[in-house]
N, C-alpha and C positions, 0 to 999 in steps of 0.2 A: 623594398620599402620596409622602414623597419619603425616601431611605433614605441613609444616615451613610457605608457603604459598597458603594455601586451598583454597582464592577465587579466583586462578588461573584456578582451577578447570571446572569452569562455561565453562572457555576457551573450554571444552572438545566437546562443540558442532561443534567446528572447524571442528573433523573427519567427521561431514556429509558433508562438502564440496568439497570433493574428488567424495562422494556420486550423489551429485544434478550435478554438471557436467558431470558423466559420464551417468545419467540419460538424460541431458539436450544433449549431443553429440548422441546420442541415438534417440532423437527427431526429432534431423536435417537433421540428413541424410535419404534423397531420393533416390529413385531404378532409373534407366534411361536403357530401355532394348535396346539393338542393338547388332545385329548380330555377332561382336568381341566380345563382353562381356557372351554371351551364354557360351563359350568354356570355361573360365574364373571363370562363377561360378559356373559352373560342378566340377571343380578342387578346386573351394572354399570349397562346398559340402564338400566333402572329408575330410577335416580338418576342418569342421564346430566345432564337438565339442571340438577339441581341442584349437582352438582358441576361443573359448565361457570360456573356463577354466583356460584358458593363460589370459584372459580378466579379471576372477571374480578373479584369482590371485593376478593379479599387483594390482587392487583396493581393496583388502582386505590389500595387502602391505601397499598402501597409508595410508589408514585410520589408521594401526596397525604406521607407522612413524608418523601420526601426534598425534595420542594416547599418543605414547611415547614421542615426543617432551613437551605436555604437560606435564604429568608427570613429566620430567626430570625438568620442569622452577617451576612447584609446589614444587621440594626438598622433597620427600618423608623423613621421619626417621622411619627406620627400625627397631630400637630397639633390639628385641628380635625376630622381623620376622620369619617364616623358620628358628629360631636359628643364624642367621647372625646379629652379632653384640651385643653389651651388654646393657642393661638399668643403672648397676650401675656405680659408679666412680672408671675409673681405675688407676689415676694419678693427685696429687696436686701437683702444682707448685708455690714454695714458692719462693720469689725475698724481699732479704735482702738490705736495703738502707743504708748505710753506710758513708751517708751524714750529714755536720755540722746540719743540721737544725733537723736531728733524735734527738739532743742534746738539743735543744736552747729548754729550756721550763722558761717561764716567771714566774710561780707560786714556781718555785723551785722544785718541786715534780721528782717522778721519771720521768725519759724519755723513750719515745715510745723506743726507744733501747732498756730498761730493762723491760717494760710490753707486750710487744709484744710476744716474745717466749715463755713465760708459756698459754697464749693463743691459739698459734699454737698447742703446745704441749700436750693441753688436746683435741684439734678439732682433732688434728691427731688419736689421741688414740680411739675417739668414732668411726672413718675409718681406723680399722684394716687390710681392707682387699685390701688396696689400693699401689702403690709405693709414696712416697715422694722424690720429687727432689728438688734441694737448686740453686741458681741460688743468687750469693751472689755480 
């Protein structure tokens, strides 16, 4: 898999920002013990495992959100990655200009209107697996 803007992948280090914020908030926390809090702490101990799991899950989702955002900005080119997309040419779009400037030739040789169609035909014969769309 390649990326249109691979230099943006350096910003994947931004995925560590939620982890750093999480750790700073844990260091900042100070416990103050007093009688009314003992009841609340006892109730909180019963759900401590669930809360810890929930905090880690939220932290993981924040990191994944940052990684997904950076990857989206780097615009990955999937091609045939996991069978999605294709790496070949699917369609050729040919735009014909029928203006007077296509016929104007100062040296009186063939005009562009006469020379271009054979070139397009030979090129399209080499690309037999694609569709040709013509805009006139």
